[in-house]
C-alpha positions in Angstrom: 4.0 -174.6 93.4 1.5 -173.2 92.0 0.0 -170.8 93.8 -4.5 -171.6 94.6 -6.9 -169.3 92.3 -9.8 -167.6 94.5 -11.7 -167.5 91.9 -11.2 -171.2 91.6 -14.1 -173.2 92.7 -14.3 -176.8 92.5 -17.2 -179.5 92.9 -17.7 -180.9 96.3 -18.1 -184.2 94.8 -17.7 -184.2 90.8 -19.5 -186.7 89.0 -18.5 -189.4 86.4 -17.5 -188.0 83.4 -19.3 -188.5 80.6 -17.4 -190.3 78.0 -14.8 -192.7 78.7 -11.6 -191.9 77.8 -10.6 -192.9 73.8 -8.9 -191.8 71.0 -10.4 -188.7 69.7 -12.3 -189.4 66.5 -13.5 -192.8 67.6 -17.3 -193.8 68.4 -17.6 -193.1 71.7 -19.1 -195.7 74.3 -22.4 -195.3 75.4 -22.2 -192.9 78.3 -23.1 -192.9 81.8 -25.8 -190.8 83.7 -24.5 -188.1 85.3 -26.1 -187.2 89.2 -27.3 -183.7 89.0 -26.2 -183.3 85.4 -27.6 -181.7 82.3 -31.0 -182.7 80.6 -29.1 -183.9 77.6 -26.9 -186.2 79.7 -29.5 -188.4 80.3 -31.1 -189.1 76.8 -27.5 -189.5 75.4 -26.7 -192.4 78.4 -30.1 -194.3 77.1 -29.5 -193.5 73.2 -29.1 -196.7 71.0 -28.3 -195.2 68.0 -25.1 -194.1 66.1 -22.2 -192.2 68.1 -19.7 -190.3 66.7 -18.0 -187.3 65.9 -20.8 -185.4 63.8 -19.7 -183.8 60.1 -20.1 -180.4 58.7 -23.0 -181.4 56.8 -25.1 -183.2 59.6 -24.4 -180.2 61.6 -26.1 -177.7 58.7 -28.5 -180.0 58.1 -29.7 -179.6 61.9 -28.8 -176.1 62.2 -30.7 -175.0 59.2 -33.5 -177.1 60.5 -33.5 -175.4 63.9 -33.3 -171.8 62.9 -36.0 -172.5 60.5 -38.4 -173.2 63.2 -37.1 -171.4 66.4 -35.9 -168.6 65.4 -39.4 -167.1 64.3 -41.0 -167.9 67.3 -38.2 -166.1 69.6 -38.1 -163.2 67.3 -41.9 -162.6 67.2 -42.1 -163.2 71.1 -39.7 -160.8 71.7 -41.1 -158.3 68.9 -44.4 -158.9 70.7 -42.3 -157.7 74.1 -40.6 -154.7 72.8 -43.7 -153.4 71.1 -45.8 -153.6 74.5 -43.2 -152.1 76.3 -42.5 -149.1 73.9 -46.4 -148.4 73.6 -46.0 -145.7 76.1 -43.6 -143.9 74.7 -45.1 -144.6 71.0 -48.1 -142.7 72.4 -46.4 -139.8 74.0 -46.9 -138.0 71.2 -50.7 -138.2 70.7 -51.6 -136.1 73.5 -50.8 -139.0 76.5 -49.8 -136.4 79.4 -52.8 -134.3 78.8 -55.2 -137.2 78.6 -54.4 -139.4 81.4 -53.4 -136.2 83.4 -49.6 -136.6 83.8 -47.8 -134.0 85.3 -44.3 -133.0 86.4 -42.2 -136.6 86.1 -44.6 -138.6 85.8 -44.0 -139.6 82.0 -40.4 -140.4 83.4 -41.8 -142.8 85.9 -44.0 -144.5 83.8 -41.0 -145.6 82.0 -39.0 -146.3 84.7 -42.0 -148.3 86.8 -41.4 -150.9 84.5 -37.6 -151.3 85.3 -38.2 -151.2 88.9 -40.9 -154.3 88.2 -37.9 -156.2 86.3 -35.8 -155.5 89.4 -38.2 -156.6 91.6 -38.8 -160.1 90.2 -35.3 -160.8 89.1 -34.9 -163.6 91.2 -37.8 -165.4 90.7 -37.1 -165.2 87.2 -34.0 -166.6 87.9 -35.3 -169.7 89.7 -38.2 -170.1 87.3 -35.8 -171.0 84.6 -34.2 -173.8 86.3 -37.5 -175.3 87.7 -39.6 -174.6 85.3 -39.5 -176.5 81.3 -38.3 -173.1 79.6 -41.5 -172.9 77.4 -43.8 -173.1 79.7 -42.7 -170.4 81.3 -41.9 -168.0 78.8 -45.6 -168.7 77.5 -47.1 -167.9 80.7 -45.2 -164.7 81.3 -46.2 -163.9 77.3 -50.0 -164.1 78.2 -49.4 -162.5 81.2 -47.7 -158.9 79.9 -50.4 -158.7 77.2 -53.2 -159.0 79.5 -52.1 -156.1 81.9 -51.3 -154.0 78.5 -55.3 -154.3 77.3 -56.2 -153.7 81.5 -54.0 -150.8 81.4 -55.7 -149.0 78.5 -58.8 -148.9 81.0 -56.9 -145.9 83.1 -56.9 -142.1 82.5 -54.6 -141.4 85.7 -51.2 -141.2 86.9 -52.1 -144.3 89.9 -53.8 -146.5 87.7 -51.2 -146.7 84.6 -48.5 -146.9 87.5 -49.8 -150.0 89.0 -50.3 -151.8 85.9 -47.1 -150.8 83.9 -45.3 -152.5 87.2 -47.8 -155.8 86.7 -46.6 -155.6 82.5 -42.7 -155.0 84.1 -43.2 -158.1 86.3 -44.2 -160.3 84.1 -41.6 -159.3 81.1 -38.8 -159.3 83.5 -37.7 -163.2 82.0 -38.2 -162.6 78.3 -34.7 -161.4 77.5 -33.1 -164.1 79.9 -35.3 -167.1 78.6 -34.5 -166.1 75.1 -30.5 -166.1 76.0 -31.2 -169.7 77.6 -33.0 -171.1 74.6 -30.3 -169.4 72.2 -27.7 -171.0 74.5 -29.0 -174.2 74.2 -29.9 -174.6 70.8 -26.6 -173.0 68.5 -22.9 -172.9 68.9 -21.4 -170.4 70.5 -19.7 -169.2 66.4 -24.0 -169.1 65.7 -25.1 -167.4 68.5 -24.2 -163.3 68.2 -25.8 -163.9 65.1 -28.9 -165.6 66.3 -29.0 -163.3 69.8 -28.9 -160.6 67.6 -31.6 -161.1 65.5 -34.1 -162.0 68.1 -32.7 -158.5 69.8 -33.4 -156.6 66.4 -36.9 -157.4 66.8 -36.5 -154.1 68.9 -36.2 -151.7 65.5 -38.8 -153.8 64.3 -41.2 -152.9 67.0 -40.0 -149.6 66.9 -40.6 -149.4 62.8 -44.1 -151.4 63.0 -44.6 -149.8 66.4 -44.6 -146.1 64.7 -46.6 -147.2 61.8 -49.2 -149.1 64.1 -49.7 -146.0 66.3 -49.9 -143.1 63.9 -53.0 -145.1 62.5 -54.5 -145.8 65.8 -53.7 -142.3 66.9 -56.0 -140.9 64.5 -58.4 -143.0 64.6 -61.9 -141.9 65.2 -62.8 -143.7 68.4 -64.4 -143.0 71.8 -61.1 -144.4 73.3 -58.5 -141.5 73.6 -55.4 -142.5 71.6 -53.2 -143.9 74.0 -56.0 -146.3 75.2 -56.4 -147.8 71.8 -52.5 -148.0 70.7 -52.2 -150.1 74.4 -55.5 -152.1 73.5 -54.3 -153.1 70.2 -50.6 -154.0 71.2 -52.1 -156.0 74.2 -54.4 -158.1 72.4 -51.5 -158.9 69.3 -49.8 -160.6 72.6 -52.4 -162.6 73.8 -53.2 -164.7 70.6 -50.0 -165.4 70.1 -49.3 -166.7 73.4 -51.8 -169.1 72.9 -50.2 -171.2 69.7 -46.7 -170.5 71.3 -47.4 -173.1 74.0 -48.1 -175.5 70.9 -44.9 -175.2 69.0 -42.3 -173.9 71.1 -40.2 -177.0 72.8 -38.7 -177.3 75.9 -35.5 -178.7 74.9 -33.6 -180.1 71.8 -34.3 -183.9 73.2 -38.7 -182.6 73.5 -38.8 -181.4 69.7 -40.6 -184.0 67.7 -39.6 -182.3 64.6 -36.5 -184.0 65.1 -35.7 -187.1 64.6 -33.4 -189.0 67.5 -30.6 -189.0 65.0 -31.1 -185.5 64.3 -31.3 -184.4 68.4 -28.2 -186.6 69.0 -26.7 -184.4 66.3 -27.9 -181.3 68.2 -26.6 -181.9 71.5 -23.2 -183.3 70.3 -23.1 -179.6 68.7 -23.6 -178.3 71.9 -21.4 -180.3 73.5 -18.4 -177.8 72.1 -19.5 -174.5 73.8 -18.8 -176.7 77.1 -22.0 -174.6 78.5 -24.1 -177.4 79.0 -28.5 -177.2 78.2 -30.4 -177.1 81.1 -30.5 -178.4 84.7 -33.3 -178.0 86.9 -31.9 -178.8 89.8 -31.3 -175.4 91.5 -27.4 -175.2 93.0 -26.4 -172.4 95.7 -22.4 -173.1 95.3 -23.4 -171.7 91.4 -25.1 -168.4 93.1 -21.8 -168.2 95.4 -19.3 -168.6 92.9 -21.7 -166.3 90.0 -21.4 -163.3 93.2 -17.7 -163.8 93.5 -16.6 -163.9 89.9 -15.3 -160.6 89.2 -15.9 -161.3 85.5 -19.9 -161.4 86.5 -19.5 -157.4 87.7 -17.9 -156.5 84.6 -20.7 -157.6 82.8 -23.1 -156.4 84.7 -21.3 -152.7 84.2 -21.6 -152.9 80.7 -25.0 -153.4 80.8 -25.6 -150.6 83.0 -23.4 -148.6 80.9 -25.6 -149.0 77.7 -29.4 -149.6 79.6 -28.5 -146.2 81.0 -27.9 -144.7 77.3 -30.7 -146.8 75.9 -33.1 -146.1 78.6 -33.2 -142.3 78.1 -33.1 -142.1 74.2 -35.8 -144.7 74.2 -37.9 -142.9 76.8 -37.4 -139.4 75.2 -36.2 -140.2 71.4 -39.6 -139.2 70.1 -39.7 -135.8 72.3 -35.8 -135.4 71.5 -37.0 -135.3 68.0 -40.0 -133.1 68.8 -37.2 -131.0 70.2 -35.2 -130.3 66.4 -38.7 -129.1 64.9 -40.3 -131.9 63.9 -44.5 -131.9 63.7 -46.5 -135.1 65.0 -46.1 -136.8 61.5 -42.6 -136.1 61.0 -41.5 -137.1 64.9 -43.4 -140.4 63.8 -41.6 -141.1 60.9 -38.3 -140.7 61.5 -38.7 -142.4 64.7 -38.9 -145.4 62.2 -35.2 -144.6 61.1 -33.5 -145.4 64.3 -35.2 -149.2 64.3 -33.9 -149.3 61.0 -30.6 -148.9 61.8 -31.2 -151.0 64.8 -31.5 -153.8 63.3 -28.7 -153.0 60.5 -26.5 -152.7 63.1 -27.4 -155.6 65.0 -27.0 -158.1 62.0 -23.8 -156.5 60.5 -22.0 -156.9 64.1 -22.8 -160.3 64.6 -22.0 -161.2 61.1 -18.3 -159.0 61.7 -18.4 -161.3 65.5 -18.8 -164.4 63.1 -16.0 -163.7 60.7 -13.5 -162.2 63.2 -14.3 -165.2 65.9 -13.6 -162.2 68.5 -16.3 -159.8 70.5 -14.7 -157.6 72.0 -13.6 -155.4 69.6 -16.5 -155.2 67.7 -17.9 -154.2 71.1 -15.3 -151.3 71.2 -15.4 -150.3 67.6 -19.4 -149.9 68.1 -19.0 -148.1 71.2 -17.5 -145.0 69.3 -20.7 -144.1 67.3 -22.6 -143.3 70.4 -20.0 -141.8 72.2 -19.6 -139.0 69.3 -22.4 -138.8 68.5 -23.7 -138.0 72.6 -20.9 -135.7 72.3 -22.2 -133.7 68.9 -25.3 -133.8 70.3 -24.4 -131.9 73.4 -22.8 -129.2 71.5 -24.4 -128.8 68.7 -27.4 -125.9 68.9 -31.2 -126.7 67.9 -33.7 -124.7 66.1 -35.5 -126.1 62.5 -32.6 -124.3 60.6 -29.9 -127.1 61.9 -32.3 -129.9 61.7 -30.6 -132.1 58.8 -27.3 -132.0 61.1 -29.2 -132.7 64.4 -30.9 -135.7 62.8 -27.6 -137.0 61.3 -26.0 -137.1 64.3 -29.1 -138.9 66.6 -29.5 -141.3 63.7 -25.4 -142.1 64.5 -26.3 -142.3 68.0 -29.0 -145.1 67.4 -26.0 -147.7 66.8 -25.7 -148.4 70.1 -28.3 -150.4 69.8 -26.5 -153.5 68.8 -23.8 -152.8 72.2 -26.5 -154.9 74.5 -27.1 -158.4 72.1 -22.9 -158.4 72.1 -22.8 -158.4 75.6 -25.4 -160.6 75.9 -23.5 -163.2 73.7 -20.4 -162.6 75.0 -21.6 -163.2 78.5 -23.2 -166.1 77.9 -20.9 -167.6 75.8 -18.3 -167.2 78.7 -20.5 -168.6 81.5 -21.2 -172.9 82.1 -23.6 -174.6 84.4 -27.3 -173.9 84.2 -27.9 -172.1 87.9 -24.5 -169.9 86.8 -25.7 -168.5 83.9 -29.7 -168.3 84.8 -28.1 -166.3 88.2 -25.5 -164.5 86.0 -28.6 -163.2 83.7 -30.7 -162.2 86.4 -27.1 -159.9 87.5 -27.0 -158.5 84.1 -30.8 -157.5 83.8 -30.7 -156.1 87.2 -27.8 -154.3 86.0 -30.0 -153.3 82.4 -33.5 -152.1 84.8 -31.6 -150.1 86.6 -29.7 -148.3 84.0 -33.3 -148.1 82.5 -34.2 -146.5 85.4 -31.9 -144.0 86.1 -31.9 -143.0 82.2 -34.8 -141.3 81.6 -34.4 -139.7 84.8 -31.8 -137.6 83.8 -33.7 -136.2 81.1 -35.3 -133.2 82.2 -38.7 -132.2 80.8 -37.8 -128.4 81.7 -34.5 -129.0 79.8 -35.7 -129.3 76.6 -34.6 -129.1 73.9 -31.1 -129.9 74.7 -31.5 -132.6 78.1 -27.8 -131.4 78.9 -28.0 -133.5 81.7 -28.6 -136.8 80.0 -26.2 -136.4 77.2 -23.4 -135.6 80.3 -24.4 -138.6 81.4 -24.4 -140.2 78.4 -20.7 -139.6 77.4 -19.5 -140.4 81.1 -21.1 -144.2 81.5 -19.8 -144.6 77.8 -16.1 -144.1 78.6 -16.4 -146.1 81.8 -18.1 -149.0 79.0 -15.0 -148.4 77.1 -12.2 -149.1 80.2 -14.5 -152.3 81.7 -14.9 -154.3 77.8 -10.7 -153.8 77.7 -10.2 -155.2 81.5 -12.9 -157.9 81.0 -10.7 -159.0 78.0 -7.6 -159.0 80.2 -9.3 -160.8 82.7 -10.6 -163.9 80.2 -7.4 -164.2 79.0 -5.4 -164.8 82.3 -8.1 -167.3 82.6 -7.6 -169.5 79.3 -3.9 -169.5 80.6 -4.8 -170.6 83.9 -6.4 -173.7 82.1 -3.7 -174.5 79.6 -1.9 -174.7 83.4 -4.7 -176.8 85.0 -5.1 -179.0 82.2 -1.1 -180.1 82.4 -2.0 -180.8 85.7 -4.2 -183.1 85.4 -2.5 -185.0 83.1 -4.4 -184.2 79.7 -3.1 -182.0 76.9 -2.6 -178.5 77.4 -3.7 -177.7 73.9 -6.9 -177.7 73.5 -9.0 -176.3 70.3 -12.5 -174.4 70.5 -14.4 -175.7 67.9 -17.3 -173.7 69.1 -16.0 -170.9 67.7 -15.0 -171.9 64.4 -17.2 -173.0 61.1 -18.4 -176.8 60.9 -15.8 -176.8 57.9 -13.2 -176.5 59.8 -14.0 -179.6 62.6 -12.3 -182.5 60.9 -9.0 -179.9 60.6 -9.2 -178.8 64.3 -9.4 -183.0 65.2 -6.7 -184.2 63.4 -4.7 -181.1 65.1 -6.0 -181.9 68.9 -5.2 -185.6 68.2 -1.8 -184.9 67.0 -1.4 -182.7 70.4 -2.5 -185.3 72.4 0.0 -187.6 70.8 2.8 -185.3 70.8 2.2 -185.1 75.0 1.4 -188.8 75.2 -2.0 -188.3 76.1 -5.4 -189.9 74.8 -9.1 -188.2 76.3 -12.1 -187.5 75.1 -13.1 -183.9 73.3 -15.1 -182.1 76.3 -16.0 -185.4 78.4 -17.6 -182.8 80.9 -19.7 -180.8 78.9 -22.8 -182.0 80.5 -22.3 -182.4 84.0 -23.3 -178.9 84.5 -19.9 -177.8 85.8 -19.3 -174.0 85.9 -16.8 -172.3 83.6 -14.4 -171.5 86.4 -15.1 -175.5 87.4 -14.1 -177.2 84.5 -10.5 -176.4 83.2 -11.4 -177.5 79.4 -13.6 -174.6 79.2 -11.9 -171.9 76.4 -13.0 -168.2 77.0 -14.2 -166.2 73.9 -12.8 -163.0 73.8 
């Protein structure tokens, strides 16, 4: 007899399945409403149009429409958030410390305090992303952080800047988690890494355009200090953009005015393949409990903490590190644009590689090699103008770390189901991220310039921990997949369960045929991913296939 798995959490009362058992490839019957199910379940239950296995052409048409409308929106939202958060770093080379009377570790604390706010407000973010329409919550936070930065520009002391920097961080706490929720409800698991990396590459774009904007504002003739002008302009951009975003960002695929009913059906059937659902507005404490006792949740947290410690320190002190290479203020701003470009390129290339290989862990391990080697080289290399070229080359190699966070995001959401569990997992991720970003800048001491030995040593340690955790997580996910094969057979289902969500839509017809052949061989007839919109967690759903 197979011993029960301690991590398997079964629902107290399993809802009715979404489809009756019908042969794969035939038109499904009308679905019955699912109590406490996904928002898409009720819409599909009421849908009166044609029900069929969607074709590659239909999927591609709908996906292209979603890309054209949604990708630009989530890109500029995250771009403005990064622009506003990074405005402090941009201002650091234009006399911020002197003009705002900062001393000692004041600058480090101004960088860290935004992450303290995100840490404190992350539980609220988790709850809000379940209970409120995601578009309304995003726009509320969007306006809030822009207004906070505008108000912050009025202060010329550490105390005032710290208070409003904290408030800015509170509003920003939900933005990246919201982006992950949006991507998970609109794109298949194969498509998600590229979309996640596209919006996350806005970080690099903010570095490039923010550097240019800051240089121009820093040299403008104004009664305001340069940092005040930078804060005011960056904040106003967010405030202005937040208003039209409320009108054009849909809350759910079934509420998109630019999709016909047939296209909404296709959009939902595409997400059925993920087995992760879209959104459920019932907050489920059982999901929260499962999230906290699920080992893989904590491995995601460890990974994101490790890379955030690296990015927190480099992000805050990057311009000052460059100045330590013997660069002028203008050269520092100019060269600070290159890491932004590297971030964009590394994000897009790594996502394409994941889409091609259908594996995230090997790409993640390969990407982690670059910052590990660069941090070791920076630690050992001497400083001075005569070494400027070598130091810049190594510093730019280090910047490949920017794609790692987005890959971890995609890997996490591809392997987490149940809406409350997804948002709770995201909250845990961002707690790890915020702690890493709090600790990171504190390890770079101003008196250690230009070597910053303590910060670079910490980078080397956490990158080695990241390596080990990726390998351990891959092994654990493989075990869960083998367990689900046994669970499906024990439930009277076919053991083989082909995962369409990681495949190109051009392969779906062939995979459906293979799935049908496997069912015939084992004497079963069942509906593919019938539980996809029941708001089950990944551990509850025996049909779930974990992505390695």
